[in-house]
N, C-alpha and C positions, 0 to 999 in steps of 0.2 A: 551110261546114264539110264537108270530104271524109271522111265517116264510113267509107267503104270503105278509104281510106288509113290512117285511125286504127286500124281493126280489124286490118289487115294488119301494121302496125308493132307493135301491141299483142302480137301472137303472139310477137314476139321477147322481150318482157318478160312472158311468160305468168303469170297469177295461179294459184297452187296451188289446186286445187279445194277449196272449203269453207273456205279460210282467211278469217277475219273479224278485222279490226283496227279500232279506233275512234280517231278524231282527238280527242285530249284537249287540255288546257290547253297542253301543250308539243308538240302535233302528234302524229305517229306515232313510237313508239319500240319497237323490239324487236330480236331478233338480226338482224344485218346481212344474213344470207343469205336472209331472208324479205322483203326490202324492194325488190327490183328493180322489180316491177310497181307498187308504191306510188309510187316515184319517177317513173316514166314517167307515171302518172296525175296526180300532183301537178303535173307540167309542163303537162299538158292543162288542169287546173283553174286554174293560175296565168294561163294565156292567157285563159281565159273571164273570170276576175275582172278582169284588166287591160282587156279589151274593155268590160266592164260599167262600170268606174269611169273609164275613159279615163286611167288613171294607171299608173305603173310599179309592179309587184308584185315582192316579194322571195321567194326560196326559199332556205332555209338547211338545209344537210345537216349534222346534228349530233345527238348524243344526250346532250349536256350532261354531267351528272355520272354518267351510267350507266357500267357497265363497258365496257372497251375493245371487247369483241366485239359490243356493241350498236351500232346507229346509229339515225338518225331523220331526220325532215324536218318543217319547219313553214313556213307561208306568212306573209309579212309584208304588211300592208295599207298603203295609200298614205301615211299619216302615221307610218309606222314602228311601227304598233301590231300587236297580235295579230290574226289573221284574225277577221272578223265571225262571230258565233255561227251565223247561218243558213248561212254558207259552211262552217263546221265540219261541219255536217250533210251538206252536199253532198260534202265530202271523205270522210266515212265511207261514204256511199252509193257513191261512185265507186270507192273502194278495195276495197269488199266485193263489187262486182258481178262475176258470172261473165262470162267472155269474151263469150258470146253476148248478154249484157244490156248490154254497154258502150254501144252506140249509143243505146239507149233512155234510159239514165241521163244521158248527155251531152245528148241532146235535151231531156230534162225540165228540166235545169238551165238551159239556154238559154231555154226557155219561161218558167219560173218567175221567173227573174231579168231577163227582158227584155234579154238580151245582144244587142248589135248586132254581128253577125258581120262586118260591113264595117269596124268600128272597128279601127285598128291596135293591136297588143299589144306591150308591152315588159316583159321579165322580167329581173331581176338575180339572180345566184346567188353563194353563198358556201359554203365548206365548212371543217370542222375537220380536224385532223391524224390522224384515226382510220385507221391502217394497221397491219396485223400481217404477220408473215412468211408466214402462210398465207391471209390474207383482206384484201387491199387493199380498203378499204371506201369512204371518202368520195369519192375521185376517181372511182371506177367508178360510184358511185350518182349523182354529179353529172351524168355523161354520160347516164344514163338520164333524168334530169330534162330535159336539153337535147333529147333525142330526142322527149319529149312536147311540148316547146315548139315545136320546128321543124315537127313533123308537122301542127300546126294553123296554121302560117304565122306564128308569133310571132317577134319579134326578141328577142335576149338579149345580155347582157353578163355574162361569167363573171369575177368578181373573184378566183376561186381561193381561197387560204387567207385566211380572215377570222375574227375572233371573231364570235359571234352579235350582240352589240351594234353592232359595226361595220357589219354588213349592215343592221340596222335604221336606222342612221345614214345609210347610202348611199341607202336607199329614201326616207327623209324629205327628204334634200337634193334628190334628183331631182324630187320632187313639190312642193317649196316655192318653185320658181322662183328658186333661188339665195339666198333669204332666210336659210335655215338654215346653209348652208355649201357647200363644194365636195365633190362626191360621189366623192372619191378618198381613198386611204389617206393620202397626203401632206396633203390638205386636213383630214382628221380629226386627224392628228398636229399640224399647225400651229395649228389652232383651239384645241385643248385646251392645248397647251404654251405658246402665247402668253398665254392667260388665267392659267395657273399661274405663269409667270414674272413677270407683272405683279403678281400677288398677293404672291408671296414676296419681291419687291423691297422691300416695306414692312417686312420683318422684319429687325431688327438682331441678327445672330448673331456669336458669337465664332468664331475660326478662319477657315476659308474660306467660312463662311456656308452650307454645303451640309448639308442634313439627310440621313439615311439610313434605309432601311427594308428589311427582309428579306421576300422575296415567294416563297411556294410557289405554283407555277403548275400543279400537278396533272398534270405531264407532258403538258400540252395546248397548244392553239393560243395561249393567253395568253402563254406563254413566248416564242414566236416574235415575237408582235406587241409585247410589252413591250420586247424587245431592239431591235426596229426603232424604237420610239418614244423609248427612253431618251436618246439623244443630243439630242433636241429640248429636254428639260428638265433636262439634266445639271447646269447651273449652279445649280439650285435643289433638286435631289433626287438622291441616289445610291441606286440599287436593286441589291440583291444577290439574284439569282434562284436558287432551289432547285427541284428536280424540274422540270427544263427539257425533259424528253423524251428526253434522250440516254442515260439509263441506268435508266429505270423505266417501268412500265406506266401508262397513262392512268387517273387517278382511283384508283389502287390504293394504299391506306394513305396517301393524301394528298388535298389539295384541300379546298375550303370545306365540302362536304357531310360528308366524313370528320371534319374538325376539329369541326364543329358537333355532329354526332351522337355522336361518341366522346368529346368534351370532352378532347381531348389533342392534342399537336403532331403534325404530319405526319411520316412517316418521312423522314429525310434533312435535316431542318431543324436547323441548329446555332444554339442560342439561348443568349445570355448574359442574366443577370438584368436586367430592366428594358428590354430591347431591344424596339422595336416590330416586330412581325411580322404578316404577313397571308397569307391563302390565297385564291386564285381557285378557281372550279370549272373543269371541263374545257373549257367554251366561253367562259369569262371573263365571265359575266353575274352572278355572285355573288361577294361578298367578305365575309370575316370577319377581324377583328383579334384578336390575343392577345399575351400576354407571360408570362414566368415571374418570380416575385418572388425575393427573396434566399434564401428558404427552399426554392426549387425548385418552388413550387406554381404550377400552370397557371391562367391567368385568360383566359377567352374574352370577347370584346367582339363581340356579334352584331348583326344588323340593327336590333334595338330601340335599342341604344345609338348606333348610327350615325345613325338617324333623330333621336334626341334631340340629338346633337351638332349636326347640320345645322339642324334646325328652330329650336333655341335661338339659333344664330348668325344665321340669317336674321332672326329677330325682333329681335335686338339691332340689326342694321343698319337695319331699318325704323324703329326707335325713334330712332336717331341721325339718320336722314334727316328724320324727322318725318312719315313716311307711314303711314297706317292702311289696310293692305290686308287682304283676306280670306285668311288663311293657315290651312291645315288639315293634319293628319297622319292618314294612313290606315294602319291595321294590319289584321291578321287575328286570329282567335281564338287563334293560337299566340303572340301577343305576350305577353311577361311582364307580369303585373299591376303590378309595380313601375314599369315603363316608362310604362304608361298613366297611373298616378297622378302620376308626376313631370311628365309633359307637361301634364296638366290642372291640377295644383295649383301647380307651381313655374314652369314655362315659361309656363303659362297660354295654351296653344293648344288649340283643340278637336280631339278625337280621334274618328275614325270607324272602324268595323269592317266589313269586307266578307268575303265568302266567300274561301276559299283560292284562290290563283291570281293571278298578276300582272296578268292582263287585268282582273280585277275591281278591283284597287287602282288601276291606271292610269286606268280610266274614272272612278272616284270622285275621284281627284286632279285630274282635268280640270275639276271643278266649282268650283275655287277660283282666286283670283288667283295664289296660290302653293300648290301641293299637294305635300307630301312623303310618299312612300310607301316602305315597306320591309317585306318579310317578315322574320321572325326569322332565316331562313336566309341573309340577306344580299343578297337580290335587291331592288333598289329604286333610285330616283332622285328628283329634284325636277322639277316641271313649273311653268312660268311662262306665264301667258296672254300672247298677243301684245301686248295693250294694256299689260300690266305691263312687258314687255321694252322697248317703245318709250318708255314713261314714264321708266323707270329710266335708260336710256341717254341720254335727253335731260337728265335731272337731273345725270347724271355730267359732262356738258359745261357746264351752266349754274351749278351750285352751287359755292361756294367754301368754304374752311375745312374744319372737321370734317365738316360735312354733305356737302360735295363729295367728301371722301375716302371716306366711307361709301358714297355712291352709286357711286363708281368701283369700290369693292370688290365691291358687289353686282352691278354690270354684268359684272365679270370672273367672278364666281361663276356667273352665269347662263350665260356662254359655256363654263364648265368642265364643266357637267353635260351628259350625253347625254340629252336629253329624249325620245328615241325609245324608250329601254328602259333597264333596269338594266344598268350597265356597270362591271365590276370595275376597269378601268384608270381611267376617268373618276372613279368614286367614290373610288378610292385617292388621286388627285390632289386632289379636293375635301377629303377628310379631312386629308391632309398639310398643305394650305394653311390650313385652319381651326385645326389644332393649332398651327401655326407662328404664325399671327396672334394667337391667344389666349394663346400661351406655355404651353400645356398639355402635360404629360407624358402618356404612355399610362396611367400609374397614376392621375393626376388625372382623366382622362377616365373611366376605369373607376369611380372613386369618386363619380360624380354621383349614383348610386343603387345599391342592392344588389338584385340579382335575387332573386326568390322561388325557392326550390328547386323543381325540376320534374322530371317524368319522362314520357317518351313510350314507349308500348308498342303492339303490334298483335296482333289476334286474327284468325286465319283462319276464314272462315265459308263456308257452302255458297253463299250468294248475297248479295253486298254490298247489293243493292237492297232488302233488307228494312229497311235503315237509311235513314231520311230525316230531314232536319234543317231547322231554320228559324233566324231571328235570326242570320244570318251564320254558320251552322253551330254556334252555341253551345247550341242546344236540340234534343234528339232528338224527333221527332214519332212515328216508328214505329221498332221495334215497340211496342205498348202496354205501358206500365209501365216502360219503360227510363229515361225522363227522371225519373220519380218516384224510381226506385231511385238514380240518380245524385245527385239533389238530397238525398235522405236521407243518402247516404254523405258528401257534402260537409259536412253539419252536424256531423260527428264531428271535424273538424279546423279549426284556426285559419287564417284567410286562404285558405281552400280554394277552388279553382275546378277544374272538370273538364268535359270534353266529349268526344264521340265523333263521328267522321265516316267515311263509307265512302271507300275508295280510289277514285280515278278510273280506275284501269287494271286492278286485280286484286281478287279476292274476299277482301279483308282489311278490317278496321275499325281505324282508327287511334284511339288513346286518348291524351289529354293530361291531365295533372293537375299542380297546383301547390299548395303549402301553406307554412306558416311554417318547416318543417324538412324536410330531405331524407328522413328516416325517414317523416314523415307523407305527403309527396308520393309516395314509393314505395308506401306502404300503400294510399293512395287510388287510385293507378293500377292496382294489382293487384286491388283490390276492384271497380273499375269494369270492368276486363277480365273478371272473373268474371261480372258482371251481363250483359255483352255476350255472353259464351259461352253463358250459360243462356237468354237471351231472344232471341238473334239467330241461333241455329243454329251454334255454334262447332264446329270440326273438330279432332280430335286430342286431346291431353291438355289438361286444364283448366289455365288459367294459375295 
């Protein structure tokens, strides 16, 4: 490792004195103008991680659902997973090191992780479409990553414009020895579309047999990639794209995060009563569905109902095949209580709760033969163990009659999921296939259960670290007295549940409350916010 060359090149990407950023669940995210040194150093880190694992590592340049002026970066581990926690710490240390300390920090990582510097390194990159008239962002920052990779002698392949899930897919493919698929955009499109077409062939429809869905792409990379892919599955699904990036700002008044948080349609979406519509987020790893009824009322179908649709369908297929496999659903504390009850009492699948953040859900889902995980925000997928994949695909060839049909359906569903990460395009195709196969309208899907009314608020505090939690963030440990206050407040309302958790990136505390009526949920959220303000050092006017 030529530290002298690294230091010399680093000066071209000099770190602003005193700037400290932390690698969180979604990597680094901030205003794009503060990220050049971060990108260079993540190129360095990706090479070290690749040398340590002997595998291809991914680097994705995106800030997902953040405003257009922001950008970010995250590293992707060998199986398409989020970066290992110990390496998240290395990322933070490396990003925060002053220029004179860079050699020492790099050497410490090499020593602690026993990195074999003679091992070859290979890094793949992807980026979203973030570019403004004044600040071309993603392409320039990708070049900074490449600079970091090459100065340490790493090899790389730049895929250019990709959705975040597509980059996760590429990394998984490259490290699976060809078992998972071809590590190309065409390979991705062909694998998913082939499975989708095989599934929808079973459906008898009137007219030309083509279903349709309206898709809000948040003026992001999802629009470009969905347009590329649409011809592959056009005989089974027609997509009408809105907010395609040609006339609006990224994530501005549109996208999955906007629709979920504001509980209303995105700007620019033309909706007729009963039409199925969905929204991606800026990097196309989240999806939510929605529709308007005849009276013009908006109905949101979030990640909880997506998980319910998928897990109930998978269980039905297993029953038809006659296989008893270990299937589990993973949620976070933000999951609506009605969804949890429906899954446990009606679908009869076990439900597990983890800390917020897809890396926690993904790892828990890996413990099952079949693990379905979704955050309420619409980020999720289903994971199938390698043994299950082999078994189901064997049964698909061997079984006849209804059992054989169910096994072939399940085999195609397995291929339709992006098991490396939550993927809005993949999830949309899974949902459309299931609705078609079950003959469900969007209204019937929505009617599986009724969400409990809920409210989310946030309180600005001096230091978010005064709040600590346990039990998958559902119970507050500190400050003293806070959990007792929350528990007392919940007793005032029917079907009440509330929790608080500190933000991972800023000094705010997030509050979630649900109850049997919207008025009760709103009141509970406000009262919990006041308790946080009083006990955790709130700033500004009281909530």
